Backbone as a printed PyTorch tensor [residue, N CA C, xyz], in Angstrom:
tensor([[[ 0.8390, -1.1840,  0.0000],
         [ 0.0000,  0.0000,  0.0000],
         [ 0.8830,  1.2470,  0.0000]],

        [[ 0.6160,  2.1680, -0.8750],
         [ 1.4060,  3.3930, -0.9800],
         [ 1.0390,  4.3500,  0.1490]],

        [[ 2.0400,  5.0890,  0.5990],
         [ 1.7730,  6.0830,  1.6360],
         [ 1.7280,  7.4620,  1.0000]],

        [[ 1.2270,  8.4170,  1.7550],
         [ 1.1540,  9.7770,  1.2230],
         [ 2.5350, 10.4220,  1.1660]],

        [[ 3.5450,  9.7780,  1.7590],
         [ 4.8800, 10.3600,  1.7960],
         [ 5.8350,  9.7110,  0.8010]],

        [[ 5.3530,  8.9180, -0.1310],
         [ 6.2580,  8.1350, -0.9400],
         [ 7.2080,  8.9620, -1.7970]],

        [[ 6.8910, 10.2050, -2.1260],
         [ 7.8130, 11.0060, -2.9270],
         [ 8.7100, 11.9000, -2.0570]],

        [[ 8.5710, 11.7950, -0.7600],
         [ 9.3620, 12.5860,  0.1710],
         [10.4110, 11.7080,  0.8320]],

        [[11.4580, 12.3200,  1.3400],
         [12.4640, 11.5900,  2.0910],
         [12.0970, 11.6580,  3.5640]],

        [[12.0320, 10.5020,  4.1870],
         [11.7450, 10.4340,  5.6180],
         [13.0330, 10.7090,  6.3770]],

        [[12.9740, 11.6900,  7.2600],
         [14.0980, 12.0010,  8.1310],
         [13.7620, 11.4140,  9.4990]],

        [[14.5140, 10.3780,  9.9070],
         [14.2080,  9.7630, 11.2010],
         [14.5680, 10.6840, 12.3680]],

        [[13.6980, 10.7300, 13.3420],
         [13.9120, 11.5120, 14.5500],
         [13.6500, 10.6390, 15.7590]],

        [[14.1820, 11.0510, 16.9020],
         [13.9220, 10.2990, 18.1280],
         [12.6630, 10.8320, 18.8020]],

        [[12.3470, 10.2760, 19.9550],
         [11.1270, 10.6670, 20.6670],
         [11.1490, 12.1320, 21.0970]],

        [[12.3400, 12.7100, 21.2170],
         [12.4590, 14.1140, 21.5910],
         [12.3630, 15.0520, 20.3810]],

        [[12.2100, 14.4950, 19.1810],
         [12.0770, 15.3100, 17.9760],
         [13.3930, 15.7850, 17.4160]],

        [[14.4910, 15.1100, 17.7690],
         [15.8130, 15.4540, 17.2490],
         [16.1590, 14.5210, 16.0970]],

        [[16.8320, 15.0260, 15.0900],
         [17.2060, 14.2350, 13.9210],
         [18.2440, 13.1960, 14.3190]],

        [[17.9830, 11.9350, 13.9620],
         [18.9230, 10.8590, 14.2930],
         [19.4280, 10.1180, 13.0590]],

        [[18.8920, 10.4270, 11.9120],
         [19.3340,  9.7890, 10.6790],
         [19.2240, 10.7510,  9.5180]],

        [[20.1210, 10.6060,  8.5480],
         [20.1630, 11.4710,  7.3650],
         [20.3400, 12.9420,  7.7440]],

        [[21.0090, 13.1830,  8.8640],
         [21.1880, 14.5580,  9.3390],
         [21.9710, 15.3970,  8.3360]],

        [[23.0170, 14.8160,  7.7450],
         [23.8120, 15.5600,  6.7680],
         [22.9860, 15.9990,  5.5750]],

        [[22.1390, 15.1080,  5.0730],
         [21.2750, 15.4310,  3.9340],
         [20.2940, 16.5310,  4.3310]],

        [[19.6730, 16.3510,  5.4680],
         [18.6730, 17.3110,  5.9240],
         [19.2860, 18.6840,  6.1400]],

        [[20.4160, 18.7510,  6.8140],
         [21.0200, 20.0430,  7.1070],
         [21.5870, 20.7090,  5.8590]],

        [[22.1150, 19.9230,  4.9240],
         [22.6300, 20.5000,  3.6810],
         [21.4970, 21.1680,  2.9020]],

        [[20.3830, 20.4730,  2.7730],
         [19.2380, 21.0380,  2.0480],
         [18.6640, 22.2300,  2.8090]],

        [[18.6030, 22.1490,  4.1310],
         [18.0840, 23.2690,  4.9300],
         [18.9380, 24.5210,  4.7220]],

        [[20.2660, 24.3530,  4.6660],
         [21.1520, 25.4960,  4.4200],
         [20.8730, 26.0970,  3.0470]],

        [[20.7760, 25.2480,  2.0310],
         [20.5300, 25.7410,  0.6760],
         [19.2130, 26.5130,  0.6010]],

        [[18.1830, 25.9730,  1.2190],
         [16.8730, 26.6250,  1.2030],
         [16.9270, 27.9390,  1.9740]],

        [[17.5920, 27.9440,  3.1150],
         [17.7070, 29.1740,  3.9090],
         [18.4180, 30.2620,  3.1140]],

        [[19.4800, 29.8920,  2.4040],
         [20.2110, 30.8820,  1.6020],
         [19.3230, 31.4880,  0.5150]],

        [[18.3570, 30.7190,  0.0150],
         [17.4510, 31.2420, -1.0060],
         [16.4830, 32.2800, -0.4310]],

        [[16.1510, 32.1510,  0.8500],
         [15.1240, 33.0120,  1.4430],
         [15.6700, 34.1350,  2.3170]],

        [[16.8630, 33.9710,  2.8500],
         [17.4150, 34.9760,  3.7480],
         [18.1450, 36.0630,  2.9910]],

        [[18.1460, 37.2310,  3.5740],
         [18.9850, 38.3260,  3.1150],
         [20.2520, 38.2440,  3.9570]],

        [[21.3160, 37.7320,  3.3900],
         [22.5390, 37.4880,  4.1420],
         [23.2770, 38.7630,  4.5240]],

        [[22.7810, 39.9130,  4.0770],
         [23.4020, 41.1590,  4.5190],
         [22.9710, 41.5100,  5.9460]],

        [[21.9140, 40.8770,  6.4450],
         [21.4910, 41.1180,  7.8270],
         [22.5050, 40.5040,  8.7750]],

        [[23.0790, 41.3230,  9.6230],
         [24.0390, 40.8260, 10.5940],
         [23.3060, 40.2210, 11.7910]],

        [[22.2040, 40.8210, 12.1840],
         [21.4150, 40.3170, 13.3000],
         [20.4640, 39.2340, 12.7920]],

        [[20.6050, 38.0390, 13.3320],
         [19.7950, 36.9160, 12.8780],
         [18.3050, 37.1680, 13.0650]],

        [[17.9390, 37.9430, 14.0660],
         [16.5270, 38.2280, 14.3430],
         [15.8860, 39.1030, 13.2660]],

        [[16.6900, 39.6470, 12.3740],
         [16.1510, 40.4760, 11.2920],
         [15.4050, 39.6410, 10.2580]],

        [[15.6170, 38.3340, 10.2650],
         [14.8880, 37.4700,  9.3410],
         [13.4590, 37.3160,  9.8350]],

        [[12.5270, 37.4190,  8.9150],
         [11.1140, 37.4990,  9.2800],
         [10.4670, 36.1250,  9.4310]],

        [[ 9.3250, 36.1380, 10.0930],
         [ 8.5210, 34.9230, 10.2240],
         [ 8.1210, 34.4110,  8.8390]],

        [[ 7.8400, 35.3280,  7.9290],
         [ 7.4640, 34.9490,  6.5570],
         [ 8.6040, 34.1780,  5.8800]],

        [[ 9.8490, 34.6090,  6.1020],
         [10.9920, 33.8940,  5.5410],
         [11.0790, 32.4790,  6.1210]],

        [[10.8970, 32.3640,  7.4400],
         [10.9350, 31.0390,  8.0640],
         [ 9.8140, 30.1480,  7.5510]],

        [[ 8.6400, 30.7110,  7.3850],
         [ 7.5150, 29.9330,  6.8590],
         [ 7.8240, 29.4210,  5.4600]],

        [[ 8.4580, 30.2420,  4.6440],
         [ 8.8290, 29.8280,  3.2870],
         [ 9.8670, 28.7100,  3.3310]],

        [[10.8140, 28.8080,  4.2420],
         [11.8270, 27.7530,  4.3870],
         [11.1600, 26.4470,  4.7820]],

        [[10.2940, 26.4960,  5.7780],
         [ 9.5970, 25.2780,  6.2100],
         [ 8.7210, 24.7130,  5.0980]],

        [[ 8.0700, 25.5780,  4.3330],
         [ 7.2230, 25.1100,  3.2320],
         [ 8.0640, 24.4160,  2.1640]],

        [[ 9.2190, 24.9880,  1.8350],
         [10.0920, 24.3530,  0.8360],
         [10.6180, 23.0110,  1.3370]],

        [[11.0110, 22.9660,  2.5940],
         [11.5160, 21.7030,  3.1480],
         [10.4220, 20.6430,  3.2270]],

        [[ 9.1760, 21.0720,  3.4680],
         [ 8.0570, 20.1330,  3.5310],
         [ 7.7740, 19.4940,  2.1710]],

        [[ 8.2560, 20.0910,  1.1010],
         [ 8.1070, 19.5140, -0.2340],
         [ 9.1160, 18.3960, -0.4730]],

        [[10.1410, 18.3140,  0.3830],
         [11.2300, 17.3660,  0.2020],
         [11.2630, 16.3150,  1.3080]],

        [[11.0310, 16.7350,  2.5440],
         [11.1840, 15.8610,  3.7030],
         [ 9.9080, 15.7380,  4.5050]],

        [[ 9.8150, 14.6370,  5.2420],
         [ 8.8940, 14.5690,  6.3690],
         [ 9.6450, 13.9250,  7.5150]],

        [[ 9.2550, 14.2880,  8.7140],
         [ 9.9870, 13.8950,  9.9070],
         [ 9.1130, 12.9580, 10.7300]],

        [[ 9.6880, 11.8320, 11.0960],
         [ 8.9270, 10.8320, 11.8390],
         [ 9.7580, 10.3110, 12.9970]],

        [[ 9.3470, 10.6330, 14.2300],
         [ 8.2980, 11.5430, 14.6930],
         [ 8.6000, 12.9930, 14.3030]],

        [[ 7.6210, 13.8770, 14.4870],
         [ 7.8110, 15.2800, 14.0930],
         [ 9.0020, 15.9250, 14.8090]],

        [[ 9.5770, 16.9270, 14.1520],
         [10.7100, 17.6650, 14.7180],
         [10.3020, 18.4550, 15.9500]],

        [[11.2690, 18.6200, 16.8320],
         [11.0880, 19.4870, 17.9900],
         [10.9930, 20.9230, 17.4790]],

        [[10.1800, 21.7270, 18.1440],
         [10.0380, 23.1380, 17.7590],
         [11.3860, 23.8230, 17.6880]],

        [[11.5830, 24.5970, 16.6590],
         [12.7360, 25.4740, 16.4410],
         [14.0610, 24.7470, 16.2300]],

        [[14.0450, 23.4310, 16.0340],
         [15.3090, 22.7260, 15.8450],
         [15.9930, 23.1590, 14.5530]],

        [[15.2240, 23.3210, 13.4710],
         [15.8240, 23.7890, 12.2180],
         [16.2940, 25.2360, 12.3400]],

        [[15.5090, 26.0560, 13.0090],
         [15.9030, 27.4460, 13.2090],
         [17.2300, 27.5220, 13.9690]],

        [[17.3520, 26.7130, 15.0180],
         [18.5900, 26.7130, 15.8050],
         [19.7770, 26.2220, 14.9780]],

        [[19.5690, 25.1950, 14.1610],
         [20.6480, 24.7060, 13.3180],
         [21.0890, 25.7900, 12.3280]],

        [[20.1290, 26.3970, 11.6470],
         [20.4690, 27.4030, 10.6390],
         [21.1490, 28.6050, 11.3020]],

        [[20.6540, 29.0150, 12.4550],
         [21.2770, 30.1290, 13.1720],
         [22.7250, 29.8000, 13.5210]],

        [[22.9590, 28.6030, 14.0260],
         [24.3160, 28.1830, 14.3700],
         [25.2060, 28.1510, 13.1350]],

        [[24.6780, 27.6120, 12.0340],
         [25.4490, 27.5320, 10.7940],
         [25.7990, 28.9260, 10.2710]],

        [[24.8110, 29.7970, 10.2020],
         [25.0430, 31.1340,  9.6670],
         [26.0680, 31.8750, 10.5360]],

        [[25.9690, 31.7240, 11.8510],
         [26.9410, 32.3750, 12.7380],
         [28.3470, 31.8410, 12.5090]],

        [[28.4750, 30.5260, 12.3700],
         [29.8070, 29.9530, 12.1900],
         [30.3970, 30.3190, 10.8270]],

        [[29.5740, 30.3520,  9.7820],
         [30.0950, 30.6860,  8.4610],
         [30.4810, 32.1710,  8.4070]],

        [[29.7100, 33.0200,  9.0940],
         [30.0790, 34.4370,  9.1480],
         [31.4040, 34.6270,  9.8770]],

        [[31.6150, 33.8670, 10.9500],
         [32.8880, 33.9470, 11.6690],
         [34.0440, 33.5010, 10.7780]],

        [[33.8110, 32.4620,  9.9790],
         [34.8450, 31.9970,  9.0490],
         [35.1430, 33.0700,  8.0040]],

        [[34.0960, 33.7080,  7.4730],
         [34.2920, 34.7720,  6.4870],
         [35.0750, 35.9270,  7.1050]],

        [[34.7390, 36.2620,  8.3630],
         [35.4250, 37.3610,  9.0310],
         [36.9140, 37.0510,  9.1910]],

        [[37.2470, 35.8260,  9.5590],
         [38.6560, 35.4450,  9.6990],
         [39.3940, 35.5910,  8.3710]],

        [[38.7590, 35.1810,  7.2860],
         [39.3750, 35.3150,  5.9610],
         [39.5600, 36.7910,  5.6420]],

        [[38.5380, 37.6020,  5.9010],
         [38.6350, 39.0170,  5.5950],
         [39.7390, 39.6800,  6.4050]],

        [[39.8270, 39.3560,  7.7100],
         [40.8730, 39.9440,  8.5500],
         [42.2670, 39.5450,  8.0730]],

        [[42.3950, 38.3250,  7.5460],
         [43.6950, 37.8480,  7.0800],
         [44.0440, 38.3570,  5.6870]],

        [[43.0570, 38.4650,  4.8080],
         [43.3430, 38.7480,  3.3940],
         [42.6390, 39.9630,  2.8280]],

        [[41.7230, 40.5660,  3.5720],
         [40.9570, 41.6950,  3.0500],
         [40.0400, 41.2430,  1.9210]],

        [[39.7200, 42.1460,  1.0220],
         [38.7940, 41.8250, -0.0730],
         [39.3280, 40.7580, -1.0160]],

        [[40.6270, 40.5280, -1.0140],
         [41.2070, 39.4750, -1.8520],
         [40.6730, 38.1120, -1.4160]],

        [[40.3090, 38.0010, -0.1380],
         [39.8400, 36.7250,  0.3930],
         [38.3820, 36.4270,  0.1460]],

        [[37.6920, 37.3020, -0.5460],
         [36.2720, 37.0720, -0.8150],
         [36.0890, 35.7590, -1.5660]],

        [[35.2600, 34.8370, -1.0220],
         [35.0680, 33.5420, -1.6860],
         [34.5180, 33.6930, -3.1080]],

        [[34.9050, 32.7880, -3.9920],
         [34.3890, 32.7880, -5.3610],
         [32.8670, 32.6640, -5.3390]],

        [[32.2380, 33.3270, -6.2540],
         [30.7850, 33.2900, -6.4250],
         [30.0300, 33.8480, -5.2270]],

        [[30.7130, 34.5330, -4.3410],
         [30.0710, 35.1200, -3.1760],
         [29.5560, 36.4950, -3.5580]],

        [[28.3000, 36.8110, -3.2890],
         [27.7790, 38.1340, -3.6580],
         [28.5660, 39.2360, -2.9550]],

        [[29.1840, 40.0970, -3.7120],
         [30.0700, 41.1240, -3.1480],
         [29.3250, 42.0450, -2.1980]],

        [[28.0490, 42.3340, -2.4620],
         [27.2990, 43.2100, -1.5520],
         [27.1080, 42.5720, -0.1830]],

        [[26.9920, 41.2450, -0.1540],
         [26.8920, 40.5350,  1.1170],
         [28.2360, 40.5710,  1.8240]],

        [[29.3040, 40.2740,  1.0760],
         [30.6560, 40.2990,  1.6490],
         [30.9310, 41.6640,  2.2820]],

        [[30.6480, 42.7250,  1.5470],
         [30.9260, 44.0730,  2.0450],
         [30.0860, 44.4150,  3.2620]],

        [[28.8500, 43.9370,  3.3110],
         [27.9890, 44.2560,  4.4660],
         [28.4500, 43.5170,  5.7140]],

        [[29.0600, 42.3730,  5.5610],
         [29.4620, 41.5830,  6.7170],
         [30.8450, 41.9340,  7.2320]],

        [[31.6930, 42.4780,  6.3590],
         [33.0380, 42.7990,  6.8160],
         [33.1350, 44.2420,  7.2550]]])
């Protein structure tokens, strides 16, 4: 018997709603989707709107389902942690190399706003 989730990838979670399987796949796609919806020139993470988060969750719901359901704000916390760590990495490169260190294909307006 076919399930309603057959075209989606099931992301296994534990009873606490934390991802326990396919975490790398889930987080990689979550980062890509977040980058599509966020304005990376915002230095303060709280500047991202509820509408942006809703769009991220809607896009991810087209790809994944979580069984059992995810704990509230787990994806938000992951993305926040990722964005903070990548910004710190960019800052280290900028401090060491200046504008020469700007990553390839990185939007220059974002680079300039963060450094």
